[in-house]
N, C-alpha and C positions, 0 to 999 in steps of 0.2 A: 470574417465568417467565424461562426461558433465552431470550436474544435470538435464538438460532439456530432456536427453535421458534415464533417469532411467525409470523403470516400473511404470505405473501409479497407483495410489492409490485410490480406490473408497471412496467417502465421503457419509456418511449416516449410515453405520453399524459400529458405534463407540459408546463408553461410554461417558457420560456427562463430559465435561471439556477437552476432547481431542482436540488438535489443528489440524488445516489442514495444510499439507504440511511440508517440512522439515525446519530446522532452529531452533533458540532459541525460548523458549516458549514466546508467545506474547498474552496479555490479549486482545481479540478482543472486540471492542465496540459492545454491544448488540443493536440490532435494536429496535426502539420504538414499544410498544406492543399496540399502539392505534387502530390499525386495528383489532387486536385480541379482545380487549375489545368492540369495536363498533360491531363486528360480534356476540360476545356473548350476548350483549344487545339486538340486534336485534332478535336473535333467541329466547331469553327468552321472549321478549315482544310478538313475534309472536306465542309462545306457551301458555304463562301464560295468556294473555288476553282472548283468546277463552275459555281456560280451566276454568278460574273463572266466566266468563259469563255463560258458560254451567252448571256450578255448581249452580250458583245463580238461573238460570231458572228451573233446575231440582228440586231444594229445594223448589222454590215457587210452582211449579206444584204439588209436593207430598204434601206440606202443604195444598194446596187448596183441593186436593182430600181427605186427612185425616181430613180436617175440617168438613166433613159431619157427624153430630151427629145422634144417634139412639134414642135420647129423644123423638121425635114425635112418633116413632114406639111403644115406651113404653106406650104413652098415648092411642094409639089404642088398645094395648093389654089389658089395664085396661078396656076399654069400653067392649071389647070382653069377659073379665073375668066376668065382672058384668052381662052381658046378660046370659052367661052360668050359673052363680050362680042363677039368676032369674028363669031360666027354669030347673034348677037342672039337668044339663048335666055335664059329666065328663070333668075335665080340665087338664088331664095329658099332652095332646099334647101341650096345651097352656103353661103349666109350663116348658116343655122342650124347647119350643120356647123362653120363658123368659130367661132361662139359657144360650142358644146359643147366645142370644142377648147381655146379660151381658158379656160373654167371648169375643164377637167382640168388645164391647166398652172398655174393658180393653186392648185388643190388639191394637186398635186404639190410645188409650191414650199413650201406650208404644212407638208406632211408632212415634207419634207427638213428644215426648221427645227426641227420638233418631236420627230422621232424620237429624237435623242440624249437630250433631257431626259425623254422618256417611258421609254426603256430604263433610263436612270440611276435614276429614281425607282422603277421596277419592281424594279430590283436591290436598291436600298436598302430598300425595304418588305419584300421577301422575306428580306433578310439580317437585318433587325431581328426579324422573326418567327423566323427560324432561331436567332438569339442567344438570344432569350427561351426557346425550346424547349431549347437546349443547357444554358442555366443551370438550368432546371427539372429537366432530366434528370440533370445532374451532381449537384444536390442530392438528388435521389431515389436515386441510386446511392451516395452517400457517407453519407447519413443513417443507414443501418444500421451502417456503420463507426463513426460517431460514438456511436451507441447502444451498440454492442459495447464500445467504448473505456470508456464510463462504467460498464458492467457490470463490466469487468475491474478498474477502480479500486475498485469496491465490494468485489469479491473480495479485492483486495490488502489492503484494511483489515480483512478478516476477516468481512465481512457476507456470507455465503452465502445469505441469504434473499431476495435481489434477484433478480427474474425479468424478463427482457426482454419487450417487447411483440411476440410472434411469433405470427402467425395460423396456425391449424391447420385444414386441411393447408396447407403453405407454398406460396405462389404462385410463388416463383422460388428460385434458389440462395441469395441473400442471406437471405431469410427462413428457408430451411431451416438456414443457419448460425446464426441467432439461436436457432432451436428446439434445435439441438445444444448451444448454450451453456447453455440452461436445463437441459437434461438433465444436462450436466456438473455444473452447480451443484447439482442435486438429489443426484446421485451423491457429490459432494464432501460435501455435508451428512451424508449417510447414513454415509459413511466416518468423518466427524468424530465423530458420535455413537458409532459402534462403537469408535473410538479412545479416546473419553472413557471408555467402559465398561471397556475393556481397562486403561487407566490407572488407573481407580478400583480395579479388582480388584488390579493390581500394587501400588498404593499400600497397600491394605489388607494385603496379604501382607508387605510391608516393615514396616508397623507392627506386624503380629502378630510377625513375626520379631524386630523390635527389643524388643517387650515380653517376649516369651519369654526373650530374652537378659538383659534388665535384671532381670526378676522371678525368674529362676532362683536367682541367688546369694543374694538376701536371703530368699527363701522356704525355701531349703535350710538357711540358718542358723537361721531361726526354727524350722524342724522339728526340728533338733538341740536347740534350746534347750528347745522343749516336751517333747522326749523325756527331757531331763535332768530337767526339773521333774516330770515324771509318773512317773519311775523309782521303783518301790517295791520295796524289798529289806530284808526284815526284819534281815538280818545287817549291813546298812549303816547306821550311825548318821546322824541328821539333820545335814546339812552346810549351814549358813546361808550360808557363802561361795559354795558351789556354786549355791545358789538366787539369790543376789545377782548373781552373774556372768551366770546365764542370763537373768535379768530385764533386766539391763543390755544384754545383746546383743540380747534382743527389741526393747528400746526404741530401740536404735541402728538396727535394721533397719526398725522402723516409721517412724522419722523419715526414713530414706532413701527408703521408699516414698512418704511424704508429699511430700518434695521433688521426686521424680519426677512425682508427680501434678500438683503445682503447676506444674512445667515444662511439661508437656503441656497443662495448661489454659491457661497463658499463650500458648503457641504457638497454640492453637485460638482464642483471643480477641484476637489482634493487631488493633489498631484500624485502621480505614480511613485511609489517608494523607491528610493535609491539605496541599496544595502551597501553597508561598509562596516568595518570593525569599530565598534563604539564602546569606550569605557563608560559603564553605566553610572557609577557612583559620582564621578565629576559632572555628569549630565544632570543627575538628580539634585546635586548641590547647586548648580546654576539655576534650576527651575525654583528650588526652595529660596534662594537669595532673591530672585526676581520678584516672587510673590510675597516675600517676608516684608519687603519695603512698602507694599501697598496694601497689606492685609491689616485688619484691626487686631488680629490675634498672632502670636508668635508661630512660625512655621519652622520646624526643627527636623533635621536629617539625623537619624540615630546612627551611632557608630556600628560598623559592620564590615564584612569582607568586600574586597573588590570583585568586580565582574566585568568581563569583556564579551560582548555578543555581537553577532551579525545583524545590524538593524539599519533602519532609516533614522538618522539622528533628528532631522526636523519633525518627522512623525512622532517620535518619542517625546520631544519637547512639547508638542501640541497635546499629546495623550495625557502626560503627567501634569502639564499646565492646567488642563481642564479639570482634572481630579483634584489637584491642590486648590485651585480656585473655588471649586464647589465646596471643598472641605472647610476652607477658611470662611466662606460666606455663611456655612451651616453653624460653624463654631462661634460666630460673632455674638449671638444671642446669649451664650453661656460664658463668653470671654475665656475659653479653654483653647490651649494650643493644638496645633495640627502636627501629628507625628508621621514621618516618612520613613520606612525601613526597608533595607534591601537584604535579602537572604538567599543562600543557594537553595534551589529547589530539588535538584538532583545533579547527577553528573552531566546532565545535558540541558539544564534549564535553570532560571532564577525566578524569584517572587519579589514583587514590590508591593508593599502595603501602605495605604494612606488612611489614617484614623483621624477622624474629626470628633469634636465634643458636642454635636448638635443633638436634635432630638431623635436621630437615628430612623432607619427604615423598618417598616412593619414586618417584612419578611425578605427572604433571600431573593435577589434579582440577578439573573444571568441569562445569557442567550437572547432569544427574541424579546423577552421581557424588557431589556434595556432599550429596544427601539420600537416598542409598542406605545402608542399615544404620545406623539412628539409635542407635548405642550409644557410650558414651564410655569412654575408658581412663584418666580421671581420677577419684580417689575423689570421690564425691558428685556427679559430673557426670551430666547427663541426656542428653547427645548431641545436644541440640537447637540448639546455638549456630550451627552452620553452616547448617542448614535455615532458621532464623530469618533469618540474614543473606542467604541466597539468596532468601527471599521478599521482603525489603525491596528488594534490588537489582532483582529482577524488576519489582515494582511501580514502580519508577523508570526502567524501560526500559533497564537497564544489565546488565553481566556481572560475575560473580565468578570468580576463577581462583587456584588454589593451585598453585604450581610449585617445584621445587628452586631455591633461590637460589644464585647464583655464590659460591663460597666456603664453602658450607654454610648450614644453615637453610632456612626456608620463606619464600617471597615470596607474599604475599597481594595480588592485584592486582584493584582495583575500577575499572571504566570506566562513567562516568555520562554521559548527555546533559545539555546545559544546559537543555533543555526536554524533559519527559517525553512520550512518545507519548500520543495521545488515548485509547488502550485501556488504559494503565496505571492 
């Protein structure tokens, strides 16, 4: 089953650490949390500043209210008490008033001592609740962003079957964004299927064009030979030489068709690559030694650094064997040597170049241009050398490019990563 046609898997209802989409486990780079921190700071400032300000104002107002002392009232009561004593009137009500006044003063003093602690505790408790609410709100706002990021990484790996957990109808703008992302994935998946169909049709057209070109010449020759064999003319005597030549031509063209059939069959049955650690320079030296013994021109591996990459050794032998063989055949007319060079491309890749001394290519050939028009200009050639090389390079996650070499000839450049991508 095509992976793109598998049932979709929602993203969102999963445990932490789960990866998105099929394939080997890949540690996804986490998005920067700057937006979440800024959002948290803004929400805390927006809550804490008014809270602290209101607490300070409330404490100041209560302190001003509680700062009213009852000492002046006690002076008035003393004067009233003295007057009642002079007149020899009862002072029970006055004593009760003095007691109530003393209790009120004690209560005021207690409140004056406890108001700051009370206001501070109230502000801290409210601030803690505000902080928890801000953190939860920040996570709620940034969680869809994290989910969207995981979905984007899945799409970047080519897995368009992933669907995000987006409720329908959306409850807010972020949920609407997740829903639109799912619709985009569905549309991309449909476009991919249409593109695959178009590519398959174009590929069949190229194959049909190549087969028509390759089969036309041998079939024409076979038709002429059969015409010579079936020619009946009583006036013409039996010619054994003519019959022998016609049969020999038929045999030659049948052999050519068999070689072409075998080449197409080989291309269709190329084995699945088996990746392992491969020292590249010894492999190139082996290929150069193999073709130097049968080539009319020298095949030289230039000095350079060592390199080890994760690759299929049989595929690389076939790849560089095709390139060296083509270069040697192209250089035969000018009797110039073939030069093979290995150099580091970057910290994660290498480059192998094969330079011949032939007439060269007219322009740069890369990508689809290497597989377009599968016909050969060499006698007995199938025209599948470059398509096979392109397929092997693609399986290793690299690129193949043919370009005019400085000073004449063709430069075949192969760029390979040290570790092939997971989809290769």
